[in-house]
DOVOZA-780878 format. One record per residue (C-alpha): z, y negated, x negated; residue in one letter. Coordinates in steps of 0.02 Angstrom, whole numbers. Example, Ala and Ser with C-alpha at 12.3 -4.5 7.8 and 13.67 -1.06 7.14 Angstrom:
residues 2
> 390	225	-615	A
> 357	53	-684	S
end
This chain:
residues 699
> 0	0	0	M
> -38	-177	-60	I
> 91	-312	-26	H
> 53	-499	-23	H
> 204	-614	-42	L
> 156	-795	-9	R
> 257	-957	-2	A
> 249	-1139	-55	A
> 82	-1130	-144	G
> 121	-967	-234	T
> 53	-792	-208	S
> 110	-625	-276	L
> 5	-470	-247	V
> 91	-303	-279	L
> -7	-143	-289	D
> 105	2	-235	A
> -37	118	-188	S
> -23	238	-335	G
> 103	367	-390	A
> 176	261	-530	G
> 285	106	-533	V
> 195	-35	-438	P
> 88	-161	-528	V
> 81	-350	-503	I
> -103	-387	-479	V
> -78	-575	-463	H
> 66	-697	-482	W
> 13	-877	-475	G
> -86	-995	-365	A
> -93	-965	-178	D
> -237	-848	-132	L
> -238	-897	51	G
> -241	-776	196	E
> -297	-602	141	L
> -327	-458	259	S
> -272	-280	215	P
> -453	-244	170	A
> -459	-397	57	D
> -299	-342	-31	L
> -361	-165	-53	A
> -525	-229	-125	A
> -431	-345	-244	L
> -317	-205	-305	A
> -462	-86	-330	A
> -563	-216	-423	A
> -415	-255	-536	S
> -410	-82	-616	V
> -466	-107	-797	P
> -593	-2	-890	P
> -547	137	-1011	V
> -582	81	-1187	G
> -617	176	-1348	P
> -472	254	-1445	S
> -353	233	-1299	S
> -277	323	-1152	L
> -400	425	-1050	D
> -343	335	-892	V
> -340	147	-856	P
> -185	63	-929	L
> -99	-52	-804	R
> 57	-155	-842	L
> 188	-102	-713	S
> 352	-183	-662	L
> 443	-59	-777	L
> 324	-12	-916	P
> 378	126	-1036	T
> 305	213	-1188	L
> 282	373	-1088	A
> 168	276	-969	A
> 61	216	-1114	G
> 137	44	-1140	W
> 163	10	-1326	S
> 243	-160	-1301	G
> 426	-196	-1267	R
> 478	-73	-1130	P
> 563	-119	-969	G
> 683	28	-973	L
> 774	115	-1115	G
> 916	239	-1129	G
> 966	417	-1173	F
> 1089	557	-1141	R
> 1199	612	-1284	T
> 1138	778	-1355	G
> 984	783	-1244	A
> 860	744	-1382	G
> 708	635	-1359	Q
> 692	567	-1182	M
> 524	512	-1116	D
> 568	393	-975	L
> 424	397	-852	A
> 464	336	-678	L
> 366	383	-523	G
> 359	289	-359	L
> 461	365	-218	T
> 463	229	-83	A
> 431	46	-45	V
> 531	-45	89	H
> 479	-213	160	E
> 625	-332	189	R
> 540	-466	291	G
> 376	-551	251	A
> 415	-597	71	N
> 532	-464	1	A
> 513	-283	-47	V
> 625	-150	-121	T
> 539	-22	-232	I
> 618	148	-262	E
> 566	249	-414	S
> 636	398	-505	A
> 619	508	-658	D
> 668	686	-613	A
> 664	745	-794	D
> 792	617	-854	T
> 887	611	-687	S
> 884	424	-657	V
> 827	320	-510	T
> 784	136	-508	V
> 785	20	-359	S
> 689	-142	-386	T
> 718	-293	-276	E
> 580	-422	-275	L
> 573	-576	-165	E
> 478	-739	-153	L
> 584	-876	-75	T
> 516	-1005	46	E
> 521	-1130	-98	Q
> 405	-1022	-204	G
> 539	-953	-321	V
> 517	-771	-370	L
> 672	-664	-398	R
> 676	-490	-472	L
> 814	-368	-521	R
> 835	-181	-546	H
> 975	-58	-506	T
> 978	102	-608	L
> 1081	251	-549	T
> 1126	402	-654	N
> 1087	553	-544	T
> 1117	679	-682	G
> 1275	772	-735	Q
> 1318	691	-902	G
> 1332	508	-951	P
> 1176	404	-970	F
> 1181	274	-1110	E
> 1083	124	-1048	L
> 993	26	-1183	A
> 902	-99	-1075	G
> 838	-133	-900	L
> 726	-285	-899	D
> 609	-382	-786	A
> 431	-397	-851	I
> 304	-509	-766	L
> 120	-525	-813	P
> 41	-693	-851	V
> -146	-727	-869	P
> -237	-747	-1032	D
> -252	-936	-1009	R
> -61	-951	-1023	A
> -82	-972	-1210	A
> 53	-1100	-1253	E
> 242	-1071	-1252	L
> 387	-1189	-1224	L
> 568	-1140	-1241	D
> 725	-1224	-1307	F
> 852	-1220	-1445	T
> 991	-1336	-1504	G
> 1166	-1349	-1572	L
> 1331	-1424	-1522	W
> 1305	-1597	-1444	S
> 1116	-1580	-1468	H
> 1068	-1452	-1337	E
> 902	-1419	-1251	R
> 786	-1462	-1395	R
> 609	-1413	-1344	P
> 500	-1308	-1458	Q
> 318	-1261	-1429	R
> 212	-1124	-1503	S
> 50	-1029	-1475	V
> 68	-863	-1385	L
> -23	-755	-1510	G
> -21	-566	-1518	Q
> 153	-494	-1536	G
> 324	-537	-1465	V
> 411	-706	-1466	W
> 589	-651	-1428	S
> 746	-756	-1403	R
> 911	-664	-1404	E
> 1085	-731	-1370	S
> 1238	-641	-1442	R
> 1365	-778	-1409	H
> 1450	-701	-1258	G
> 1381	-856	-1171	R
> 1205	-927	-1172	P
> 1249	-1041	-1319	G
> 1196	-1213	-1376	H
> 1034	-1136	-1440	D
> 997	-1052	-1274	D
> 812	-1023	-1239	S
> 860	-1083	-1063	Y
> 688	-1083	-982	L
> 540	-993	-1059	T
> 375	-1068	-1004	V
> 199	-1004	-1036	A
> 59	-1120	-987	G
> -117	-1181	-1012	T
> -132	-1271	-1179	P
> -70	-1451	-1174	G
> 31	-1432	-1014	F
> 153	-1572	-980	G
> 271	-1632	-846	F
> 129	-1675	-725	R
> -16	-1571	-786	R
> -64	-1392	-820	G
> -29	-1220	-749	E
> 139	-1148	-802	V
> 234	-985	-776	W
> 420	-987	-815	A
> 566	-865	-820	V
> 754	-889	-828	H
> 889	-755	-832	L
> 1026	-803	-708	A
> 1166	-737	-818	Y
> 1308	-808	-922	S
> 1325	-671	-1054	G
> 1215	-599	-1191	D
> 1031	-594	-1149	K
> 855	-581	-1213	R
> 703	-673	-1150	V
> 531	-650	-1225	W
> 345	-679	-1213	A
> 223	-549	-1272	E
> 37	-536	-1294	R
> -20	-359	-1329	S
> -175	-304	-1423	A
> -203	-195	-1270	L
> -251	-353	-1175	G
> -97	-397	-1074	Y
> 20	-547	-1085	A
> 191	-549	-1006	A
> 359	-638	-991	L
> 516	-532	-994	G
> 703	-555	-973	A
> 859	-448	-965	G
> 1039	-428	-1017	E
> 1059	-391	-1202	L
> 1166	-235	-1216	L
> 1242	-175	-1380	T
> 1235	12	-1421	P
> 1362	106	-1318	G
> 1411	-47	-1216	E
> 1354	26	-1050	L
> 1379	211	-1022	S
> 1347	265	-843	L
> 1441	419	-784	A
> 1363	534	-655	A
> 1334	437	-495	G
> 1366	267	-575	Q
> 1245	121	-561	S
> 1203	-37	-656	Y
> 1120	-189	-577	T
> 1030	-309	-692	S
> 1051	-497	-675	P
> 921	-586	-571	W
> 768	-644	-666	T
> 710	-807	-587	V
> 526	-844	-608	A
> 420	-991	-551	V
> 236	-1036	-553	Y
> 167	-1213	-543	S
> -5	-1290	-555	D
> 73	-1462	-580	A
> 165	-1443	-746	G
> 352	-1442	-775	L
> 387	-1560	-630	D
> 304	-1431	-519	G
> 433	-1304	-576	L
> 575	-1423	-533	S
> 495	-1459	-364	A
> 520	-1275	-320	R
> 681	-1237	-414	L
> 784	-1386	-357	H
> 760	-1360	-168	P
> 796	-1175	-189	W
> 957	-1207	-286	I
> 1009	-1337	-158	R
> 983	-1208	-20	S
> 1130	-1104	-87	W
> 1227	-1237	-183	S
> 1417	-1244	-166	T
> 1409	-1435	-171	I
> 1459	-1504	-2	T
> 1476	-1691	-23	G
> 1434	-1843	-129	P
> 1467	-1822	-315	R
> 1620	-1931	-349	P
> 1626	-2046	-498	V
> 1757	-1973	-614	L
> 1851	-2030	-766	L
> 1890	-1895	-894	N
> 2030	-1933	-1016	T
> 1965	-1836	-1167	W
> 1879	-1969	-1273	E
> 1993	-2102	-1198	A
> 2160	-2034	-1260	V
> 2131	-1858	-1332	Y
> 2305	-1778	-1346	F
> 2401	-1941	-1324	D
> 2475	-1899	-1153	H
> 2616	-1999	-1077	D
> 2640	-2080	-908	L
> 2629	-2264	-962	P
> 2467	-2237	-1061	T
> 2383	-2137	-925	L
> 2445	-2253	-788	S
> 2357	-2399	-871	R
> 2199	-2294	-878	L
> 2218	-2250	-693	V
> 2232	-2434	-648	D
> 2077	-2478	-748	A
> 1982	-2335	-668	A
> 2032	-2391	-494	A
> 1978	-2570	-532	R
> 1798	-2519	-569	V
> 1783	-2397	-423	G
> 1814	-2226	-500	V
> 1850	-2092	-370	E
> 1921	-1947	-473	R
> 2040	-1943	-621	F
> 2028	-1788	-732	V
> 2169	-1750	-854	L
> 2092	-1660	-1003	D
> 2166	-1554	-1142	D
> 2345	-1589	-1198	G
> 2450	-1572	-1040	W
> 2525	-1398	-1064	F
> 2675	-1334	-1160	S
> 2670	-1365	-1348	G
> 2491	-1431	-1351	R
> 2489	-1569	-1482	T
> 2320	-1528	-1560	D
> 2180	-1400	-1539	D
> 2261	-1267	-1650	Q
> 2409	-1215	-1545	R
> 2474	-1168	-1372	A
> 2307	-1127	-1290	L
> 2348	-994	-1160	G
> 2521	-1061	-1118	D
> 2474	-1132	-949	W
> 2639	-1216	-906	F
> 2660	-1405	-896	V
> 2739	-1473	-1056	D
> 2919	-1517	-1013	A
> 2933	-1633	-1165	A
> 2788	-1743	-1112	K
> 2813	-1718	-925	W
> 2997	-1688	-884	P
> 2959	-1705	-699	E
> 2799	-1606	-713	G
> 2633	-1687	-675	L
> 2697	-1751	-508	H
> 2726	-1933	-565	P
> 2549	-1943	-635	L
> 2470	-1862	-482	V
> 2565	-1981	-370	E
> 2504	-2129	-473	R
> 2325	-2065	-462	V
> 2335	-2041	-273	H
> 2418	-2211	-249	A
> 2268	-2288	-336	A
> 2152	-2203	-212	G
> 2085	-2069	-330	L
> 2093	-1880	-321	D
> 2156	-1774	-465	F
> 2071	-1650	-581	G
> 2136	-1544	-724	L
> 2063	-1465	-882	W
> 2089	-1280	-918	V
> 2015	-1154	-1040	E
> 2068	-987	-964	P
> 1960	-871	-1070	E
> 2034	-925	-1237	M
> 2199	-916	-1328	V
> 2269	-985	-1492	N
> 2354	-858	-1606	P
> 2491	-989	-1617	D
> 2542	-972	-1434	S
> 2678	-886	-1335	D
> 2545	-786	-1244	L
> 2465	-716	-1402	A
> 2634	-672	-1476	R
> 2691	-585	-1318	A
> 2528	-492	-1284	H
> 2423	-463	-1441	P
> 2342	-317	-1348	E
> 2260	-443	-1230	W
> 2157	-521	-1370	L
> 1975	-469	-1380	L
> 1903	-403	-1542	G
> 1978	-354	-1707	S
> 2139	-437	-1767	A
> 2050	-475	-1931	S
> 1905	-564	-1846	A
> 1890	-749	-1891	P
> 1953	-878	-1769	T
> 1840	-1015	-1700	W
> 1916	-1186	-1673	R
> 2081	-1097	-1701	G
> 2046	-985	-1551	Q
> 2034	-802	-1505	R
> 1962	-733	-1343	V
> 2071	-666	-1203	L
> 2009	-499	-1137	D
> 1977	-539	-954	L
> 1926	-358	-922	A
> 2106	-307	-960	N
> 2184	-294	-786	P
> 2352	-362	-843	D
> 2276	-511	-932	A
> 2165	-545	-781	F
> 2313	-538	-661	A
> 2419	-651	-771	W
> 2282	-782	-784	L
> 2247	-778	-598	L
> 2432	-800	-561	E
> 2448	-948	-681	R
> 2295	-1038	-614	L
> 2338	-1013	-431	T
> 2518	-1065	-466	A
> 2458	-1230	-538	L
> 2342	-1256	-390	L
> 2484	-1218	-270	A
> 2607	-1336	-354	E
> 2490	-1484	-377	Y
> 2354	-1558	-264	P
> 2214	-1521	-388	I
> 2042	-1550	-314	E
> 1945	-1509	-471	Y
> 1957	-1395	-623	L
> 1861	-1431	-783	K
> 1840	-1251	-843	W
> 1805	-1250	-1029	D
> 1747	-1114	-1151	H
> 1752	-1171	-1332	N
> 1696	-1023	-1437	R
> 1578	-877	-1449	D
> 1645	-702	-1414	L
> 1598	-623	-1582	L
> 1662	-451	-1540	G
> 1702	-349	-1386	G
> 1594	-318	-1235	S
> 1503	-471	-1172	A
> 1452	-370	-1019	H
> 1631	-331	-967	R
> 1691	-506	-1010	Q
> 1555	-593	-909	T
> 1583	-482	-758	A
> 1770	-517	-767	A
> 1739	-705	-783	L
> 1636	-704	-624	Y
> 1775	-608	-534	R
> 1906	-730	-596	L
> 1813	-886	-540	I
> 1777	-806	-372	D
> 1961	-760	-351	A
> 2021	-935	-396	V
> 1902	-1014	-273	R
> 1952	-892	-137	A
> 2135	-934	-166	A
> 2100	-1122	-157	Q
> 1960	-1158	-32	P
> 1878	-1326	-65	G
> 1919	-1326	-250	L
> 1779	-1393	-359	E
> 1747	-1321	-532	I
> 1651	-1392	-679	E
> 1580	-1270	-806	S
> 1602	-1334	-983	C
> 1569	-1230	-1140	A
> 1591	-1342	-1291	S
> 1478	-1451	-1186	G
> 1314	-1371	-1134	G
> 1331	-1193	-1202	A
> 1347	-1109	-1031	R
> 1220	-1183	-911	I
> 1130	-1048	-815	D
> 1098	-999	-635	L
> 1231	-862	-643	G
> 1372	-984	-673	I
> 1291	-1113	-558	L
> 1322	-999	-408	E
> 1509	-1024	-439	R
> 1529	-1204	-493	V
> 1496	-1379	-429	D
> 1457	-1467	-593	R
> 1411	-1427	-772	V
> 1455	-1528	-925	W
> 1282	-1558	-994	T
> 1336	-1592	-1173	S
> 1489	-1646	-1271	D
> 1394	-1798	-1333	T
> 1400	-1961	-1237	N
> 1275	-2041	-1355	D
> 1141	-2104	-1234	P
> 997	-2077	-1356	L
> 1040	-1893	-1373	E
> 1079	-1882	-1188	R
> 908	-1945	-1135	Q
> 822	-1791	-1205	Q
> 962	-1669	-1159	I
> 961	-1727	-978	Q
> 771	-1735	-972	R
> 749	-1551	-1010	Y
> 908	-1482	-931	T
> 850	-1557	-766	S
> 689	-1457	-766	V
> 794	-1310	-706	L
> 957	-1385	-639	V
> 960	-1523	-506	P
> 1035	-1688	-568	P
> 1186	-1684	-452	E
> 1256	-1542	-559	Y
> 1231	-1630	-726	L
> 1387	-1720	-782	G
> 1343	-1878	-879	G
> 1474	-2000	-939	H
> 1482	-2179	-995	L
> 1560	-2168	-1167	G
> 1624	-2295	-1292	A
> 1500	-2411	-1377	A
> 1508	-2307	-1536	T
> 1481	-2125	-1490	A
> 1620	-2009	-1548	H
> 1498	-1868	-1588	T
> 1362	-1962	-1684	T
> 1438	-2128	-1738	G
> 1288	-2219	-1663	R
> 1323	-2384	-1574	T
> 1228	-2415	-1412	S
> 1212	-2561	-1293	A
> 1311	-2553	-1132	L
> 1155	-2565	-1023	G
> 1074	-2415	-1110	F
> 1232	-2313	-1086	R
> 1245	-2361	-903	L
> 1064	-2321	-859	V
> 1075	-2152	-948	T
> 1234	-2100	-856	A
> 1165	-2154	-687	L
> 1044	-2007	-671	F
> 1162	-1863	-636	G
> 1341	-1835	-584	S
> 1407	-1997	-656	A
> 1572	-2022	-742	G
> 1666	-2115	-878	I
> 1743	-2051	-1039	E
> 1801	-2211	-1121	W
> 1968	-2297	-1139	D
> 1937	-2431	-1008	L
> 2098	-2520	-1059	T
> 2001	-2574	-1214	Q
> 1853	-2643	-1115	A
> 1834	-2830	-1090	T
> 1845	-2907	-916	P
> 1658	-2939	-921	A
> 1624	-2757	-966	E
> 1738	-2698	-825	L
> 1642	-2807	-702	D
> 1477	-2734	-761	Q
> 1544	-2556	-748	I
> 1605	-2592	-572	A
> 1432	-2657	-525	A
> 1353	-2500	-600	W
> 1469	-2389	-497	I
> 1422	-2487	-341	T
> 1237	-2456	-375	I
> 1273	-2272	-408	Y
> 1366	-2253	-244	K
> 1229	-2343	-148	E
> 1093	-2231	-222	R
> 1177	-2064	-257	R
> 1112	-1990	-94	A
> 937	-2021	-162	L
> 977	-1973	-342	L
> 1055	-1808	-287	H
> 929	-1752	-157	S
> 762	-1821	-212	G
> 618	-1753	-315	V
> 640	-1772	-503	V
> 483	-1839	-586	V
> 427	-1880	-764	H
> 274	-1975	-821	A
> 166	-1897	-956	D
> 155	-2043	-1076	G
> 42	-2059	-1227	S
> 180	-2129	-1337	D
> 333	-2017	-1364	P
> 437	-2171	-1400	A
> 421	-2232	-1220	I
> 472	-2124	-1073	E
> 475	-2151	-887	L
> 573	-2041	-769	H
> 642	-2058	-595	G
> 691	-1983	-429	V
> 582	-2001	-273	V
> 654	-1973	-99	A
> 589	-1815	-16	T
> 513	-1920	123	D
> 434	-2039	-3	G
> 526	-2190	67	A
> 613	-2245	-93	S
> 630	-2209	-278	A
> 725	-2259	-433	V
> 641	-2257	-604	F
> 698	-2290	-781	A
> 586	-2348	-923	Q
> 668	-2291	-1084	V
> 627	-2348	-1261	A
> 685	-2208	-1376	L
> 610	-2290	-1531	A
> 486	-2423	-1581	A
> 319	-2404	-1490	P
> 159	-2359	-1582	R
> 69	-2515	-1522	T
> 117	-2695	-1494	A
> 70	-2680	-1310	L
> 120	-2508	-1245	P
> 21	-2423	-1108	A
> 61	-2475	-929	P
> 204	-2383	-846	I
> 138	-2270	-708	R
> 254	-2212	-571	F
> 221	-2029	-523	P
> 269	-1938	-365	G
> 250	-2079	-238	L
> 159	-2063	-73	D
> -14	-2125	-122	P
> -50	-2201	49	A
> 113	-2298	69	R
> 147	-2473	3	R
> 299	-2499	-108	Y
> 399	-2653	-154	R
> 439	-2642	-340	V
> 591	-2734	-405	R
> 692	-2731	-566	P
> 867	-2663	-542	L
> 988	-2737	-666	L
> 1126	-2621	-727	V
> 1241	-2700	-855	G
> 1174	-2832	-974	P
> 987	-2865	-972	A
> 895	-2745	-1088	P
> 840	-2813	-1256	G
> 657	-2856	-1275	T
> 539	-2927	-1406	V
> 428	-3017	-1280	Q
> 406	-3206	-1285	T
> 342	-3201	-1107	V
> 378	-3055	-989	P
> 241	-2964	-892	P
> 179	-3077	-753	A
> 244	-2961	-617	W
> 420	-2977	-688	L
> 418	-3166	-710	A
> 561	-3254	-622	V
> 444	-3348	-504	D
> 324	-3202	-473	A
> 405	-3148	-311	G
> 410	-2969	-253	E
> 267	-2854	-296	L
> 197	-2736	-162	V
> 66	-2604	-208	L
> 13	-2434	-144	T
> 83	-2274	-218	G
> -91	-2228	-278	A
> -108	-2391	-376	V
> 66	-2375	-450	L
> 32	-2195	-503	A
> -145	-2214	-569	E
> -154	-2393	-635	V
> 28	-2435	-661	G
> 108	-2598	-717	L
> 119	-2684	-886	P
> 274	-2623	-975	A
> 414	-2738	-1030	P
> 425	-2741	-1220	L
> 594	-2657	-1238	L
> 676	-2645	-1407	T
> 723	-2470	-1465	P
> 868	-2386	-1374	E
> 854	-2494	-1220	Q
> 814	-2450	-1040	A
> 750	-2544	-888	A
> 782	-2487	-711	L
> 668	-2512	-560	F
> 688	-2483	-374	S
> 539	-2445	-264	L
> 550	-2454	-75	D
> 414	-2416	52	A
> 371	-2565	163	V
end
């Protein structure tokens, strides 16, 4: 039988007519309405020839290709039984079940090795493809699973690759390469995705950009170890693959036991990277835990670090209330014995020396100022110099001789006693204090132990905490942006995009993180003028514009700000509150500029009625008069009033006379969306590391 899944400009044709594992005949552009006869003809015509010095039957790339089926590339399934000798895994199709118009479940089995695999495949109404496998050991002895991966074909024209790398405070650095013959493989062994996470692997037509080109992308919705790859075989096929990265012996399935792989999320677009976002963001929003406007928060970390006392924090609360902050988050340093980052982690009791009455006086001060209260925790980690580690060394993951990381070891969440203790401590804090928000941190790699068990236990712990405290919001932080994936996103309401508040670094980090994750999840903070992570000094206006596009917050000692700066911050927060409904529900767009020093990005309302754009000068332009700024994503037939939107001090420029349309006496400019997108407007001559903001409203 041939199945045609079709939604939002995407088609997937699955050939399940043979005896083997089904084959994806097409995944890409919408093929329109196809009759059963059309589908049968397409599938029959897609069978390749038999070439010289090859198999004597046509080789087709199935959903679970193996060596026994003739596939000499990276297999979709691997494993063995101890003492059974060489195992030739060769699955055969047993059944296909339709689950509505756009979802199927495929049952396959290998009688010789006594395993069955159930494959779930669905195309959402937004055009997002999801795929996962469940393998069951139907034999008598244990089956040692080596890998169970999703593999999706891409056409020959998908010849250019984009994925990401990075390091602490410099995440989501793009890297491009040609998809030549062989495997381009990215593997994470951090016990979390890591700062160098491949994040989103994109294959596309050469030269694809944000608004141009066909692209096919995969992401593994998982927070542990993983592998994602692209492969072009000399046999003629190209594919994208993803799966959990299992270490030898990590997953042994006893008779009757099953393993379900993480979801592989895959997206096609004929409109570049923005086309991926246009499908991914609505889909994520359809199941998001976020229920209301993203409050402006102040986080105390870079403001006071470990200097916690009621008078200091009270002054910070008052300054936050003055500028319109809505949430006050107490970061690291509040618990017993915590004077620096080398001790007491794991001792989740309020420090009686700093807080003889507990946190109640601070919480009362926060609430009296009209703010709600949030708290930092790092449940998965422990310092060797802590009461917890001394009392329960058996709860620490990995060898006792393993090196520490930031003075930390990992708590074994898969240990039932450790899990129960942590759950009790967290729920006790939530019961004692009116905590609306937890900043949940994770400041080191695992480096030993089972990432599979630890990740599964983490998911159970977060789920249990949320069940115990309905309405609680959680932010996922992992030394900044080292755990941002769609597995954790199902359980949290915000992610900390990066530990850097340097706006120049943040522009690129936020630009590429938002291809996958909607901006309302992406925590972005106004930091001090001189960034704590880079030492770079930035203008207030540049910092404000950068932090506007996301879940906005502040991480700066506002008691050191001048009255004029406080007034400008208050005005910025007012603009954010007025426009956050648009910023957090609209379509994220990026212009494909000719000069990498000048970028334009924005958010357009889903109904096309309004938009906010930022022109950003990352460096000096290549020409004295940069190309006009063109505003993508608008309704071409509607007319828009374009106005500058001042946030903070006016951006620095090198122009003697501004563009005519921005002159003080020029009045308001009204043009069609088509003109603004295709012709554009002369760009202000911004100096490096400055940004200009524009509002566009349909008239």
